[in-house]
C-alpha positions, -999 to 999 in steps of 0.1 A, spaced: 597 -804 -452 630 -810 -468 645 -844 -458 678 -852 -474 713 -866 -468 741 -842 -461 758 -853 -493 727 -843 -513 724 -809 -496 761 -802 -501 757 -809 -538 726 -786 -541 744 -756 -525 779 -764 -539 792 -769 -504 819 -792 -489 815 -818 -462 837 -844 -444 829 -876 -462 822 -894 -429 790 -873 -425 777 -879 -460 749 -901 -449 737 -879 -420 700 -870 -427 686 -836 -420 649 -828 -418 638 -792 -419 658 -760 -416 661 -734 -389 679 -701 -384 672 -699 -347 692 -722 -324 667 -717 -296 638 -731 -316 658 -759 -333 640 -792 -338 655 -826 -338 675 -833 -370 672 -798 -384 698 -781 -405 710 -749 -388 718 -719 -409 740 -694 -391 730 -660 -404 749 -628 -398 721 -605 -385 721 -586 -352 746 -612 -340 767 -637 -360 749 -670 -361 782 -689 -360 783 -681 -323 753 -702 -318 762 -733 -339 772 -753 -309 740 -743 -291 721 -755 -321 738 -789 -319 730 -791 -282 694 -785 -291 693 -814 -315 702 -802 -350 718 -828 -372 741 -805 -392 750 -768 -398 762 -746 -425 796 -729 -418 810 -701 -439 845 -706 -454 870 -684 -437 851 -680 -404 874 -692 -376 872 -721 -352 846 -744 -368 835 -770 -341 853 -803 -343 835 -836 -348 803 -819 -360 785 -824 -393 792 -792 -411 786 -780 -447 812 -754 -456 797 -727 -479 808 -693 -491 777 -675 -477 751 -690 -454 722 -668 -465 729 -674 -501 732 -712 -495 698 -711 -477 682 -693 -507 698 -717 -532 687 -747 -512 651 -735 -512 652 -729 -550 667 -763 -557 642 -780 -533 613 -763 -550 625 -775 -584 621 -811 -572 584 -805 -562 554 -805 -585 534 -779 -565 516 -751 -581 532 -720 -567 511 -689 -560 529 -657 -551 511 -628 -534 522 -592 -530 506 -558 -524 507 -528 -501 477 -540 -481 457 -572 -479 483 -597 -490 482 -617 -457 444 -618 -457 444 -627 -494 469 -655 -487 447 -668 -459 415 -666 -480 432 -683 -510 445 -711 -488 410 -715 -473 394 -719 -508 420 -742 -523 422 -764 -492 387 -775 -500 401 -796 -528 439 -796 -527 467 -800 -501 480 -765 -494 511 -750 -476 513 -713 -470 535 -686 -455 531 -684 -418 533 -651 -400 556 -626 -416 580 -651 -432 577 -632 -465 612 -618 -471 646 -630 -484 649 -652 -453 614 -661 -445 603 -671 -480 631 -697 -484 623 -711 -449 586 -714 -460 596 -733 -491 618 -757 -471 591 -763 -445 566 -775 -472 559 -812 -476 575 -825 -508 542 -838 -521 522 -806 -514 499 -797 -543 497 -759 -538 524 -736 -522 512 -701 -514 540 -676 -508 535 -641 -495 561 -616 -508 569 -585 -488 593 -557 -495 606 -524 -484 629 -515 -513 632 -519 -551 645 -552 -563 633 -573 -533 601 -587 -550 621 -594 -582 645 -615 -562 618 -634 -545 598 -640 -577 628 -653 -595 636 -676 -567 600 -690 -565 591 -689 -602 553 -688 -595 527 -702 -617 502 -677 -604 508 -642 -591 485 -618 -572 489 -580 -567 463 -569 -541 467 -531 -544 491 -502 -544 491 -481 -512 516 -458 -495 535 -482 -473 573 -479 -477 571 -445 -494 600 -436 -472 622 -459 -494 604 -458 -527 594 -421 -529 560 -423 -545 530 -446 -552 545 -449 -587 577 -462 -573 557 -486 -551 537 -498 -581 570 -505 -600 583 -525 -571 551 -546 -567 550 -553 -604 584 -570 -601 564 -601 -591 558 -609 -628 596 -611 -635 598 -647 -623 563 -657 -634 562 -690 -652 560 -687 -690 524 -701 -689 516 -682 -657 488 -658 -650 486 -626 -630 456 -616 -609 456 -579 -601 434 -552 -585 419 -536 -616 405 -506 -597 441 -494 -594 451 -473 -624 488 -476 -616 485 -513 -622 464 -509 -654 491 -488 -670 519 -511 -660 503 -544 -670 487 -535 -703 511 -557 -723 509 -588 -701 493 -616 -721 477 -637 -693 460 -616 -666 427 -613 -648 414 -583 -628 394 -581 -597 379 -552 -578 347 -533 -571 343 -517 -605 322 -537 -629 348 -533 -656 369 -560 -638 367 -597 -646 356 -604 -611 335 -579 -591 309 -580 -563 274 -568 -560 250 -564 -531 277 -560 -504 264 -559 -468 287 -559 -437 283 -562 -399 307 -568 -370 304 -606 -375 304 -610 -413 303 -596 -448 279 -609 -474 283 -603 -512 273 -618 -545 294 -625 -575 282 -642 -607 248 -648 -589 266 -668 -562 263 -655 -526 293 -656 -503 294 -651 -466 328 -640 -453 330 -644 -415 351 -612 -413 339 -576 -411 348 -549 -435 338 -541 -471 375 -538 -480 380 -575 -473 356 -583 -501 383 -574 -526 407 -599 -510 380 -625 -510 373 -619 -547 410 -625 -555 407 -659 -537 375 -667 -556 392 -659 -589 420 -683 -580 395 -710 -572 380 -705 -606 415 -708 -621 417 -742 -604 383 -752 -619 367 -755 -585 329 -756 -581 310 -726 -567 300 -747 -538 336 -756 -530 348 -720 -533 319 -707 -512 326 -733 -485 362 -721 -484 352 -684 -481 327 -692 -454 353 -709 -433 382 -684 -436 403 -677 -405 426 -647 -408 460 -643 -392 455 -625 -358 451 -588 -352 433 -581 -385 398 -569 -377 397 -595 -350 366 -590 -329 369 -598 -291 349 -590 -260 361 -563 -236 358 -567 -199 332 -540 -196 309 -556 -223 323 -536 -252 333 -550 -286 370 -546 -294 380 -546 -331 417 -554 -330 433 -543 -363 466 -535 -347 488 -558 -369 497 -530 -393 485 -497 -408 490 -476 -438 469 -447 -451 449 -471 -474 441 -496 -447 435 -468 -421 410 -452 -445 393 -486 -450 391 -492 -412 376 -457 -406 350 -463 -434 341 -496 -418 335 -481 -384 315 -453 -399 293 -477 -418 288 -501 -389 252 -502 -377 236 -512 -344 260 -494 -320 251 -461 -302 287 -454 -293 317 -460 -317 352 -452 -305 385 -452 -324 420 -457 -310 444 -448 -337 482 -449 -336 511 -438 -358 514 -451 -394 551 -456 -401 575 -455 -431 555 -428 -450 584 -405 -458 580 -368 -461 542 -369 -465 537 -386 -431 521 -355 -415 498 -351 -445 486 -387 -443 479 -385 -406 460 -352 -409 440 -367 -437 428 -396 -414 418 -370 -387 398 -351 -413 379 -383 -424 366 -390 -389 329 -380 -386 316 -366 -353 281 -379 -361 295 -415 -362 324 -415 -338 318 -404 -302 355 -404 -290 389 -403 -308 420 -415 -290 453 -409 -309 486 -424 -298 521 -416 -308 540 -385 -321 527 -388 -356 491 -395 -345 490 -361 -328 483 -349 -363 452 -371 -364 440 -356 -332 447 -320 -343 428 -325 -376 399 -343 -359 396 -315 -332 385 -291 -359 353 -310 -364 347 -326 -329 334 -309 -298 358 -303 -270 364 -333 -248 359 -359 -275 394 -360 -290 425 -370 -270 462 -375 -278 486 -396 -258 523 -405 -259 521 -428 -229 503 -461 -236 494 -468 -199 477 -434 -197 459 -441 -230 445 -474 -217 433 -459 -184 416 -431 -203 397 -456 -225 387 -476 -195 372 -446 -179 348 -438 -208 339 -473 -222 304 -487 -216 287 -520 -223 276 -521 -260 304 -498 -272 324 -508 -302 361 -498 -301 384 -499 -332 422 -502 -324 445 -497 -353 482 -486 -359 514 -497 -375 528 -529 -359 557 -510 -343 533 -491 -321 523 -522 -302 486 -513 -297 476 -549 -292 485 -542 -256 455 -518 -255 432 -546 -267 447 -571 -242 443 -548 -213 407 -539 -222 399 -575 -225 411 -586 -190 400 -557 -168 
């Protein structure tokens, strides 16, 4: 992580300090006074509450110094402060300047779905040979990405940065800050259609990742997506991945189970310890990056074989009644929901398969259509019970009811009632898929089914 004197940091962000604090050393950066570590630099952001109100708390918790915006009243006396015009902008500039002092290869990843899984898989592959630092959790926006950069060891060899967005221009900003050597676009889905209006608008926003791409940089993209093909046709250095054999990297002989997914590419077999055929595309992106780094097939395969994904993404756990719970409750969009439904349909070896599906959020004026579409996809010969949760998911239940017998499709707006209903029908040997947008909090369903 960044470790510098206050005089150096002030120079990097064009801030001002009292000369008696010039030699104070800060190590690491935080925006949360509650989680401040010893010798951190505190950045008082103006979010839900003004961070300046917590500067003194941050010092009490051990920070070495803090930004303070010019013009904000009553700066604490006898504290090492760096006076700046805007604390957020200073954080972003500091990250950009720190990155310029590093020799790391920067990999930027965006996409409507799969970017976190692709990040985890790429890190697993490259870690076989290189020292790697990656985005943790959802630190992928205009605040989280700078914090990720500033938390990286100065001598790290590879820095993997996830880039999220909800509006046009956000990926452009992040890409120009990070100036990646390699960029990845996993896919174009329907997330954030509320703000961007259409899949075409989403594709335009995701393609902003190439705006900051290094002059010698290369883009890896999902070649199955026609919206990307059209927009990237003039880009000089690019490689495609996907299921279609027209791509530069594509799989054959894909088989999946609840424990693993096996596939072959270029006559090399890979065993991904994660269920779901859709995860193969994310793995192929990571394999392609390994090839770009001239890694051996053995090294790449070892990385793929040892992937551990961020939690609540097709995470398989044991329920208290002996059922298998597939926790995919971290997020949901029509694309990822369709993939999860296809996965549960294709899953073999289980007599009873149950789905618990919640609202998909931020879909704009087509939200009813997308939820009904998921309900229509559910096959009564494969799924024994459908549980829908949330006001939008009622459309899943209504559409599914047209194909399912009475008493097999249920809709709930109360989570406790939903959990009790699932508990009443579950049996040992069942497999239960739980999926919804993060805001629906369906991980509680999994946790309650685990414990009793």
